[in-house]
C-alpha positions as CSV (number, residue, x, y, z in Angstrom):
1,X,17.6,-7.2,2.6
2,X,18.9,-9.2,-0.3
3,X,17.9,-8.3,-3.9
4,X,16.6,-11.9,-4.5
5,X,13.9,-11.4,-1.9
6,X,12.4,-8.5,-3.7
7,X,10.2,-10.1,-6.3
8,X,7.3,-7.6,-6.8
9,X,7.4,-4.1,-8.3
10,X,5.2,-1.8,-6.1
11,X,4.1,1.9,-6.4
12,X,3.2,4.1,-3.4
13,X,0.4,6.6,-4.1
14,X,-1.0,9.6,-2.2
15,X,-4.6,10.8,-2.3
16,X,-4.7,14.1,-4.2
17,X,-8.0,16.0,-4.0
18,X,-9.0,17.5,-7.4
19,X,-12.1,18.9,-9.1
20,X,-14.1,17.5,-12.0
21,X,-15.3,19.5,-15.0
22,X,-18.3,20.8,-13.0
23,X,-16.1,21.9,-10.1
24,X,-17.1,19.2,-7.8
25,X,-14.4,17.7,-5.5
26,X,-13.2,14.2,-6.5
27,X,-10.5,11.9,-5.2
28,X,-7.5,11.1,-7.3
29,X,-4.3,9.1,-6.7
30,X,-0.8,10.3,-7.6
31,X,2.3,8.1,-7.6
32,X,5.0,9.2,-5.1
33,X,8.6,8.5,-6.1
34,X,9.6,5.8,-8.5
35,X,8.3,2.2,-8.4
36,X,10.3,0.0,-5.9
37,X,11.1,-3.7,-5.9
38,X,9.7,-5.2,-2.7
39,X,9.1,-8.5,-0.9
40,X,5.3,-8.9,-0.7
41,X,3.9,-11.5,1.6
42,X,0.2,-12.3,2.2
43,X,-0.2,-12.4,6.0
44,X,-3.9,-13.3,6.5
45,X,-7.0,-13.9,4.6
46,X,-9.9,-13.7,7.0
47,X,-13.7,-13.4,6.6
48,X,-15.6,-10.7,8.4
49,X,-19.2,-9.4,8.5
50,X,-19.7,-5.9,7.1
51,X,-23.2,-4.5,6.8
52,X,-24.7,-8.0,7.2
53,X,-22.6,-9.2,4.2
54,X,-19.6,-11.5,4.5
55,X,-16.4,-9.8,3.3
56,X,-12.9,-11.1,3.0
57,X,-10.0,-9.2,4.6
58,X,-6.7,-9.7,3.0
59,X,-3.6,-8.3,4.7
60,X,-0.1,-8.2,3.2
61,X,3.3,-7.1,4.4
62,X,5.3,-5.1,1.9
63,X,9.0,-5.0,2.8
64,X,11.0,-2.3,1.0
65,X,14.6,-1.3,1.4
66,X,15.2,1.3,4.1
67,X,16.6,4.0,1.7
68,X,13.0,4.4,0.3
69,X,12.2,6.4,3.4
70,X,14.9,8.9,2.5
71,X,13.1,9.6,-0.8
72,X,9.6,10.1,0.7
73,X,7.8,9.3,3.9
74,X,5.2,6.5,3.9
75,X,2.1,7.0,6.1
76,X,-1.3,5.5,6.6
77,X,-3.0,8.0,4.2
78,X,-1.3,6.3,1.3
79,X,-1.9,3.1,-0.8
80,X,0.3,0.6,-2.5
81,X,-0.3,-0.8,-6.0
82,X,1.0,-4.3,-6.7
83,X,0.1,-6.6,-9.6
84,X,-3.1,-4.6,-10.4
85,X,-4.3,-4.6,-6.8
86,X,-4.6,-1.6,-4.5
87,X,-3.8,-2.0,-0.8
88,X,-4.5,0.6,2.0
89,X,-1.5,1.3,4.2
90,X,-2.4,0.3,7.8
91,X,1.0,0.7,9.5
92,X,4.6,1.5,8.8
93,X,7.2,-0.5,10.7
94,X,10.8,0.6,10.1
95,X,13.7,-1.5,11.1
96,X,15.2,1.2,13.4
97,X,18.1,-1.0,14.7
98,X,19.7,-2.2,11.5
99,X,18.0,0.3,9.1
100,X,17.8,-2.3,6.3
101,X,14.1,-2.4,5.5
102,X,10.7,-1.0,6.2
103,X,7.6,-3.3,6.6
104,X,4.4,-1.7,5.4
105,X,1.3,-3.5,6.7
106,X,-1.5,-3.2,4.1
107,X,-5.1,-4.3,3.6
108,X,-6.6,-5.1,0.2
109,X,-9.0,-2.4,-1.0
110,X,-12.3,-4.2,-1.9
111,X,-13.4,-3.9,-5.5
112,X,-16.2,-1.4,-5.8
113,X,-19.5,-2.6,-7.3
114,X,-21.2,0.2,-9.1
């Protein structure tokens, strides 16, 4: 994977359960490893129906250099931060033949409306 193809700086994060001041469990995200330059490509942008409300589904492929796997393992419980957006990891597809890159298939986390 050539360096010129990596145009986005991404962070991988793992969910870390913590407690708030009242002792109630809350979900928090912690960055794993250092930020990595990656090739981020939007694969699809489809519409779906969720709870009788139309919702868009945006999938991206995040291609990172294979040595990233030696620093930490990437799994589907993680998320990827890129340009202010959070993406849920759906699948991890390593290039096992040439060991040059890992494709991480992700889906955009919808913005919460509180």
